[in-house]
C-alpha positions as CSV (number, residue, x, y, z in Angstrom):
1,M,-10.0,-11.4,1.8
2,A,-11.1,-8.7,4.5
3,I,-9.9,-9.0,8.2
4,T,-12.3,-9.1,10.3
5,A,-12.4,-7.3,13.7
6,A,-12.0,-10.9,15.3
7,D,-8.8,-11.2,13.3
8,I,-7.4,-8.0,14.6
9,E,-8.5,-8.8,17.9
10,N,-7.0,-12.9,18.0
11,L,-3.4,-10.9,16.7
12,I,-3.4,-8.4,19.4
13,R,-4.8,-11.1,22.2
14,A,-1.8,-13.1,21.0
15,G,0.8,-10.3,22.5
16,F,-1.5,-9.1,25.4
17,P,-3.5,-12.4,26.3
18,N,-4.5,-11.2,29.9
19,A,-5.8,-7.4,28.0
20,K,-9.1,-6.0,28.1
21,I,-9.8,-5.8,23.6
22,I,-12.6,-3.5,22.3
23,V,-12.4,-4.2,18.3
24,Q,-15.1,-1.9,16.3
25,G,-15.8,-1.6,12.8
26,D,-17.3,-4.0,10.1
27,D,-16.3,-2.3,6.6
28,G,-12.9,-4.5,5.9
29,Q,-10.3,-1.5,6.2
30,H,-11.2,1.1,8.9
31,F,-11.2,0.0,12.6
32,A,-11.0,1.2,16.2
33,A,-9.6,-1.2,19.0
34,E,-9.1,0.1,22.9
35,V,-6.6,-2.1,24.6
36,V,-6.1,-2.5,28.5
37,D,-3.3,-4.0,29.8
38,A,-1.4,-4.2,33.2
39,S,1.7,-4.3,30.7
40,F,1.4,-0.9,29.8
41,A,1.7,0.4,33.6
42,T,5.3,1.3,33.6
43,M,5.0,2.3,29.2
44,N,4.4,5.8,27.9
45,R,1.4,6.1,25.5
46,V,3.9,5.4,23.0
47,Q,5.7,2.9,23.4
48,Q,1.8,1.4,24.4
49,Q,0.9,1.7,20.8
50,R,4.5,0.6,19.3
51,A,4.0,-2.5,21.3
52,V,0.2,-3.3,19.6
53,N,0.8,-1.9,16.4
54,A,4.1,-5.0,16.7
55,T,0.8,-7.7,16.7
56,L,-0.5,-6.3,14.0
57,K,2.5,-5.6,11.9
58,E,2.3,-8.4,9.2
59,K,-0.8,-7.1,8.6
60,L,0.0,-3.4,8.4
61,D,2.6,-3.8,6.3
62,S,0.6,-5.8,3.7
63,G,-2.0,-3.3,3.2
64,E,-4.6,-5.4,4.1
65,L,-5.1,-3.9,7.7
66,H,-5.2,-0.3,6.2
67,A,-6.7,2.3,8.9
68,L,-6.7,1.5,12.9
69,A,-8.0,4.5,15.7
70,L,-5.9,2.8,18.4
71,T,-6.8,3.6,22.3
72,T,-4.1,2.1,24.8
73,R,-4.7,2.6,28.5
74,A,-2.9,0.5,31.9
75,P,-6.4,-0.8,33.4
76,D,-7.1,1.9,36.5
């Protein structure tokens, strides 16, 4: 069964419950996500992306999630 944008959002939300999360993509393999969370204020961009990728580790490692273009930032 292919992963969906909603599945990805739910996985990220588990790690960042107060984040603004937008996930786009509908081919079951390639997605783009924007994650805006206050916890990112103390992190550099690499740390932010690693934190989000950690919430998706199982899906990335299994190959179920093939590609994710990820944008992260702290709220304005």
